[in-house]
N, C-alpha and C positions, 0 to 999 in steps of 0.2 A: 655803640648801638644802644638806643634807648630800650628799656624793658618792653614797651609796647611793640617795638619793631621785632624784637626777638620772638615775642608771642605770635606775631603775624606770620613770620617765616615758619615757625613750628607748626601753626595751624594749616598753612598752605601745604607743607610737606605731608601732613597727616591726611588731608583731603586727597592728595594725589595717590597716596598709598591705598587708602580705603576705596577709591573709585575703581581700582583694578579688580575688586571682588564684588562689585554691585552692578555690573553691566549685564543686561538681559534684554531679550526681545519681547515686545509687548504683544498682547493678544493670544488667541488660541492656535490650534493646529489645523483648523478647517479653512479652506480657501474656496472661493466661488468656482474655480476651475476644476476642483477635484471631481473624479468620477465616483459616484455613489453606487455600491453594489446592491443587488436585489436578493433577498432571502425568502424562500418559499416555505410557507407553513403547511401542515397537513390538512388544515381546513380550507385551503385554497387561497388564503390571504398572502399578500406580498409585503414584506417590510424592507424599506431602503435603509442602508447604513453600512459603513465600513467596519470590519472586524477591529476591535480595540484590544480586547483581552477575553479570556475564557477559562473556565474550570471544567471539571468532568460533567457537570449537569447544566451549565448555562454559558452564554456568551454575552458580551457587551458590545453593542453596535454604536458607532458615533455617526449621528445624523448631521444635517446642516446646522450651522451656527454652534457646533460642538455639543448638541443635545445627545445624551447617552441613554440608550434603551437596553434593558435586560431582556433576553429571550432564552427560554428553557430549551435545551437540546431536544427534549421529548416532543416539543411543539413543531420542530422543523421537519421538513420532508426527509426521506431516507438519504437522498443525494446530498442535501445541504447539511445533514448531520455528519456525513462523511467529510464534507468540505470543512466544517467547523472543527472536527477532530484533527484533521490534517493541520489546520492553522494552530490549534492549541499545542499539538505536539511539536510543530515547527518552532514556535516561540519558546517553548520549554527547552527544546534542544539548543537554541541559540543562547538562552540564559545559562544553561548548564555549561556550554562550551566557553562562554565568557568567564564564568566562575572558575572553570578548570584552567583557563589561560592565566587568570590572576594567581591561582595557587601554584601553577607550574613554572612561572617565569618571575624572576626577581623584579619587583616593582619599586620605583622611587615615588613616594607619595608627594605630590605637589600640593602641600598644605602650607598655609601661612601660620608660622609660629609667632604670635603677636608679642610674646615675651621678648623674643630676640629682636623684633622690630622696634619695640619700645627701648630696649637696651641699646640698640644701634643709634637711635635718635639721641638718647642721653649722652652717649659717648661722642656722637657727632657734634652736638652743640657744645659739649665740654671742650672738644678739640678746637672748635671755632672760637670759643671764648678765650682759651689760652693763646691761640694764634693771634687773635686781635690784641690781647694784652701785650704779647711780645712785640708786635709791630708798634704799639703805642710807646712802649719803653724805648725801643730803638729810635723812634722818631722824636723821643722826648716831648711827646705831645699828650694831651688829655686822652683818656680812653674813649675811642670812637672808631667806627668803621663806616665807610661810605657805601652808598647803594650799589655802585658799580662792582664792589667786591662782594656784597651780600648775595646778589642774584646768582653768579657762578658758584658761590659757596654752597648755596642751597641745592643746586643741581649736582654738585660734587657729593653733597651729603646724601642726596637721593640715590646716587649710584652706589655709594658705600653701603647704605642701608639695604637697598635691593639685593646687592651681592651678598651681604651678610645673611639676609633672609633666604636667599637661594641656597647658600651653603648649608644653612641650618636644616633646610628641607631635604637636601641631598643625603643627609646622614640618617634620615628616617627610612628604613628598608623593612618591608614586611617579611614575615617568615615564609620560607619557600620549601618546595619539595622537589626532588630530582626525578620523580616518577613521571614517565610520559605515557599517556593513555590514548588509544585510538577509539574515537566514537564512530558508531555506525548509524545509518539513517533509521530513524524510528518510524515504523509503519503503524498508522492508527488501527486499532482493533476493529475488525469487521462487526457491525451490529447484527445480531441475530434476526432482527426485524427485516433488514435488507435482504438477507438470504431467504428468509421465509417468504417474503413478498415475491421473490423470483420463482419459488416453488409453488406458490399458491394456485396458479392456473391449472396445475396438474393434480391437485388434490381432489378426491380422497385416495386416488390410486397411489399417490406418493405421500408418505408420512414424514413428519419432521419432529425433532426434539433437540435439546442442546444442554450442555453444561458450561462451565467457565472456560473450557479449553477447546471443545469441538462442537460443530453443528452436525447433527446426524440426519442422514437421509435414508429412508427405508422404502423398499418397493418389492414387487414380485419379479422384477426383471423383464416384464412384458410391456412394450409400449402400446399406446392406443392406435398408433398409425399402422398401416400395412407393413409387411415385412417380406424379405427373402426374394422377391421378384427382381430379376435383373442379374442375379448371380450366375456366372459362367464358369466358375472354378469352385466346385462344391465338394464338401467332405461328408455328405449325407447326414448332417446334423440338423435338427429342427428346434424351434424355440419352445421351451417348457418353463414353467414357473421356477424361480429361485427364491431362496430364503434370505433376502437382504434385509434383515430385521433384527431388532434387539442388539445383542453383542456383535452381530455380523452386519450391522448397518454401515453405510458409507460415511466416512469421517472427514469433515472439512475443518482445518485449523482456523480458529477465529483470530489468531494473532500471527499473520504471516511474517516471515523473517527472510530478508534477502540472503541468498546463498553466496558464500565467499567466491565460489566458481560455479556457474550454472552448468548442470549436467545435461549434455546433449542427448536427445532422444535417438540420435543416429547410433550411439554406442551404449545406450542404457535403456532400461525399462521396456524390454521386449517381452516381458511377462507381466501380467496383471494390468490394472487400469492406471491411467495418469490423471483422470478427471471423472466427474460424475455429472451427467446432463440433468437439466432441471426436471425432466420427466422420469428421473430415477434409473436411467440406463447408463451403465459405465461406458467410458470412452477409453479405448486402448491406444497405444502407440500407432502411428500411421504405418509403421513397419511391423510385419508379423514376426514370429519367433525365429524365422530364417533370415530376417533382415530385408525382406522384400516389401515393396509398396503394395499393400493389400488392395488398394483401389485399382492400381494399374494392371494387376494380374487377374482382375475379374472376380476377386473373392467377396466383394461387397454388393449389397443390394442397392436399389434406387434411393435409399434413405441413409446410406453410408454405414450399414451394419451387416452383421452375419452372426452365425452361431459358432461358439467354440466347442471343444471336445466334450464339454459337460452339458451340451445343448443350451448353453447360456448365450442369450442374445446380447450383443454389445456393438458399439460403433468403433470404427477405426478412422473415419473421416468426420469432418465437422457436421453435426446435425443442424445445418443452417435452416432447414425447414421448420425448426421449432420457433423461429422468429415470428412466424405467422401467429403463434399463440403467445409467445413471450413478449412480443413487441420490442421495446428498447431495453428491456431488462436482460440480464445475463441469460444465456442459453445453457450455461454449464459453470461448474466451479472446479478448478484444478485441485489436486490433492496437496498442493503447497499452500492453498488458501486464497489464491487470486482468482477473480472472476474471469469468465470467458464470454465475450460478447459476439454478436453476429457480424454482419457486414457493415454495420453503422456504429457510430459512437453513441454513448448514452444520451446525448442531447439530440440525436437524429441526424447529425451532420455526417458527411462522408468519412470513412475510416482514414485515420492518419497513418503515416509511415510506420512500419513495424520493424522491430529489431530482430536479432538472430533468435531470440526466444519466441518470436511470433506475437509480440505485444509491445506495449509502451506505457510510459507514465502519462496519465491523463491530466486534464486541466485542474482537477481537484487534488493533484499530487499523489494519487494512488495508482499503482500499476495494475494493468489488466491485459489479458490475451484477447485475440480475435480468431474466429473461425473463418477460413477462406476455402476456395475451391482448388487451390494449388498446394502442393507439398510445402510445409509439413501439416497443412490442413488445420491443426489445432495448436500444438505445442512443439516448438523447435528445440527448446531446452527449458529445464525447470528453473524459472527465475527465483523461486523461493527455495528455502532450505527444506529438504526432506530426509527422512530416515529410510534406509534401504534394508531389506531383509538380508542378514549376513549369510544365510544359507543359499542365496541365489546370486552367484557372481555375474558381473557384467559380461556380455550385453543382456543376458536374460535375468537381470536383477529386477526386483519389484519394490514398490513403495509400501511402507508400513506406517500406520495401520491400513489394512486392505480388506475389503469384504471378499468372501470366497464363494464360488459357485459349488453346487452339490451335484456331482455326476450321478446319473440314474442308470445308465447302460454303458457298455464298453464303447470307446471311441471307434468310429468307422474310418474307412480309407477314402481318399478322393475318388470320385466317379468321373472318369475321363469323358469329356465331351458333353457332360450334362449341363443344361441351361434351364434355370427355374423360370417358368412362365406365369405361374399363378399361385396364390396362397389365399385360401378362403376359409371362413368359419362355417362349419357344418352343423353346429349345435352348441350347447353349453359345454365349454371346455373340450371342444372337438374341432379339428382343423384338417384341411386337405392341402397338401403341397403337390403341385403338378410340375413336371419337368420333361424336357425332351432330350433325346440323344439321336442325332441325325434326324431322320424322318419319323422316328418312333416316339410315342408318348407314354409316360409312366407317372405314377403318383405314390404318395404315402398318405394314408389316413391314420390319424392318431388322436387319442383322447385320454382323459383321466377322470376318475370318479372321486367321491368324497373321502374315500379311504386311501387316496393317493396310489391307486392301482392304474398303471399306464398300459394301454393297448396300442400296438403299432401293427398296421397292416400294410405290407409292401407289395406293390404290383409293378413288375418290371416291364420293359418295352416288349419282351417276348410273351407277355401275358401271364407269367408265373406269379403266384401270390403266396406270400409267407406272412405268418403272424408271430409277433413276439410280445410277451407280457412281462412287465417289471413292476415290482412293489417297492415303494419308498417307506 
């Protein structure tokens, strides 16, 4: 073999090896048939582009022809901020899982060690030279090798070299760990602006503030809508102001966490609230503390509420009537941090199928509940993780933190056969509740002054009148 032929074979082999590492597809990742998403800004503008990457304060959108646009999260609408956070957390989770997989499983690094490749080629050609020399001596001819032998020899050399390279890479193993971890779904932190915008239609009767952990809702516990009318199973309690403010405000977790096992409201939370409505009124379990459906046994008024033993007004059924004011925003927030919507989805479409918790994961990847006219009305089980009061065993356990009502007077007993027919305002901080028993009519007039002195005047169906005064 002439020197130039040896060089040609060597160069051909080198090109074949090098080509294995330089193959790639041309062009970018955008295609004409791709669907481009629309992102809504607070100022009403719409930006088209698909999510490419994001950080805590911005996202990058890929538009047609691969053009990248940076958008600040603060410029996006509340709904699209949530969507962006879902995507950011999703890809961070995928990246973390990928890294965890690499660290947890022994990996064989498929890298080319070019030192071994070169060494293989040198030894290959040395072997070819010696083999050719041996053939020449045996044939007693001059040192030469014909082309018919050179071609298969090159392929043989390629196989030997590739195998040597493969073996060299198989011996390169990364450090590993035997620890196996289980990752959970990361839920994006709820923005305070989103909750505040849901409460906004009910201000200033409802107050809001927040810290890094909770969103706080304060109110006096009295809704602006009418009350009490429609109750046919009454314990002689009436609505009076409560002090749901300051340290006794309602607390909504800003960072929901999925519960390992959702706690059913059939066997839990028959004491205290499970949610707080956007108008500042607490929502209790659909079942009362005796395990009865409050709505079916006539304890609730036409708005889904009644008064507890502390004269505290609260709902047991979904306050769907709030949708008239709230529109497509949540009508309430559960104490596990998830939003509660009315009969429609946030985009105005018909409500999707509900799970046993009475909710579902929406298109933006975030879970929410729905209020309905059928049991369990609001929450079937707490999808999110909650802390329960250790002093209250199930089923009469309650969620903490929890705002508490302030009793003014001793709790009264049920008034058999009573049906509330009217509830009207008779002046500043003064109300009249009218009820019937059989064909007879009775009422309660009550009021309070600036010193928190409460006066109750009871007139029974027999015409007897009694007065009670209480001071807070």
